[in-house]
N, C-alpha and C positions, 0 to 999 in steps of 0.2 A: 530520442533526445532525453537528456537528464531533466528531471522535473525542475522547473525554475519557479521558486517561490517568490511571490510578490504579495502585497497587501490584498490585491484583487483575487489572485489565485488561491490564497488562503481562505478567503470568504467562500469562493466557489466550492472548494474541497470540503470545507466544514458543512456547508449547506447540503451538499450531496450526501455526505455521510449521515447527517441527521434525517434527511428526507427519505432516504432509502433503507436506513438501518443496516447498511452494508457491513460496517465494522462489527456491529453486534452479531450479525449473522455469521460473519467470518470467525469471530471469537467462539461462537457456539460449535463450530467445526473443529477448532483447535483445543478447546478446554478439556476434552476427554484424555488428552495426552499429557496433561499437567497434574501436579499434586500441590497441595497447599504448602508443603514444606520446601518446595523448589524456589530457587532464585532464577530470574529470567533477565536476559539482556536482549534488547531490541536495537539492532544496529541499523542506522539510517532510518530512524523512527518517524521522521516527518512530523506531522501534527500529533502523532501518538494516539490517534483515535482507537486503534486496535488495543493499545496498552490500557486505555480507560476501561475497556470491557474485559480484559484479561486480569486486571488487578485483583478481583475477588478470588481468583483461582490459584495464586501463588503468594509467597511470603513477601517478596521484594522484586521490583522491576527497575532495571537501569536502562533508561531510554537515551540513546546517543544519536546526535545529529550535529552536523557542522554548521547548520543555519540557525543563527540566534533568534530570528523571527519565529520560527516554528517551535523552538524550545520555550520561548516566552509564552506562546499561545498554549502549549501543553501545560505549562506550570499554572496558567490562569484557569484552564479547563479543569485540571485536577483539583485546584483550590476551590473552585465553584461547586464541585461535586463532593467535596470533603474526602478526597482520596489521598491517603497519607503514605502509601507504600510505593510511590513512583519517584525515583531519584533521577533527575535529568542531568545530562552532561553535554555541553556544547563543545564538540571536538571532532576530529577525524576518528571514526570508529576503529579503523585499522590500527591506529596508534594508541588508543586509549581503552580498548575493551579488556576486561579482566575475567578470570574464570567464573563461570556461572553454570547452573544445572542445565538451563535451556537457552539456546540462542535462536533468535528469530530474525530472518531476513525477509521482509515483506516488500515485494516489488523493488528490491534493492540489490545491488552488487553486479560486478562485471566478471568476465572470464577469470578464473583462478582466485577470486576473492573469497569464495565460500571456504576454500581449503584453509585460509589463514585463521579461521575461527575453530577449526576442528580440535586443536590441542587445548583450547580454553573451555571447550564444551564438555561438561561432565556426563550429561544424560542424553539429551536429544537436540539436534539441530533441525529447525523447521524453516523451510524456505518456501515462499509463496511467489508464484510467477504467473504471467499471462500465458494462455494457450498458444497465441500466435502474435504476429506483428501488426495485424490489422486493427486500426483505431476506428472508433465509432463517433468521434466528436469533430470530425473534419473530413473533407473530401478525400477519397481513397488514394488519389494520385499523389497526395502529400504524406502517405504512410512512410514511416521510418523503420529501419532495421533495429530490432530489439535483441540485445545479446543475452537476455535472461528468459527466453521462452521455454516452455516445457520440453520440447525436443532437444534443445541445446543443453539444458541442465541434465536431462537423462543421459545424453551422450557423454558428458563430462564424468558423471558418477560411474557409468559403466566402464569407461576407459580406465578409471582408477580402481576398479574392482570394489566399489563401495556399495553395500546393499542399502536399500531404501524402500519405503512404502510411499506410494503415490495415490493421493486422493484427488479426484477430478470433480469440480463443482461448477455450477452456473449460478451466480448471485447477481441480482439487480444492483447496479451502481450507476444510474443515470444522473443527469444534471438538471436540477430545477433552476429556473432563471426568472429574474424579476421583471423583465421587459424585453421588447424587441431589440433595443440597443444593447442590453445586457447579453442577449443571445448572440448578437453579431460580434460583440467584443470577445465572448468566450470562444467562438470559432476562430477568430483572428489570433487569439492567444495560442491556440493549438496549431494553427496553420498560418503563420504570419505572411507567407507568400501568396496566399489565396486571393483571387480578385473579388471585387464586390459581387460580380455576377455569380461566381462559384459559391460564395458564402450564402447568397440569397437562395440559390438553387438547392444547396445542401439543406438549409433550414426549411424550405418548402416541402422537401421530401421527408425529413427526419424529425422535425420539431412537432410536438403535440400541444394543442391547447387544452389546458387542464380545467379551466373554469374557476381556478382558485385565485383569490385576490393577491396573496403574497407572492405566489409563484405561478403566474399564468401560463408559462411555457415550460415544457419538459422535453429533454432529449433522452430517450430510453437507451439503456446499455446493459444487455444481458451479458455480464462479464464472465467469460469462461476462464477458469483458473486451475492451477495445479498446486497442491500442498504436498511438498516433499518432506518426509519425516525420516531422518537418519538417526538410528540408535547408536550413539557414540560408545556406549558400554560394550556393544558387540564388536565395534571396530577396533577397540584398543586392546 
């Protein structure tokens, strides 16, 4: 499913990012492929947590998303952290992206969408995708097909004769939760058709008691990802 941003899902995502340091750890994997003089365009940036941690490594970031809620949150976060080189654009990325040195597609994009940015990308296109369709935040019977998994993207690139480098990583990106009700609502959000019995059974198996006052419950998620790096200078 496409990620549906709500006030509640924004809170969950932001808390998970900060609790696990997922986006900082991901930025550490990407930063060696950047240079300070580069400009970067993050298409479908969401809350832009990755951009926050990539900002020191490039001259300018253009973060594009069609959801005003998340753009507002990114502007606030960047302002709170005194980050001045992130320019946000609330628009459809396919219609508003301009040439940049680096393009990033982080868990974003459907079949054929990556190719639409090739001509605008001067240096490298970096695409981050899940290894598989299997979700860890809801009962497996409610898993959904993901069009942007590693095997699918590899197949697309090979069919087009495009060379790439693939980095495979496993980074923790679990979900901290404030209460039992918060945990149940989180599972319902991810699997709205799940029954109360299925939700309780899932939490009994997967949720951990942390002993922490602010986030007493945690659902682990060792997120297996692929980072595709396409050198556009070699392709042109």
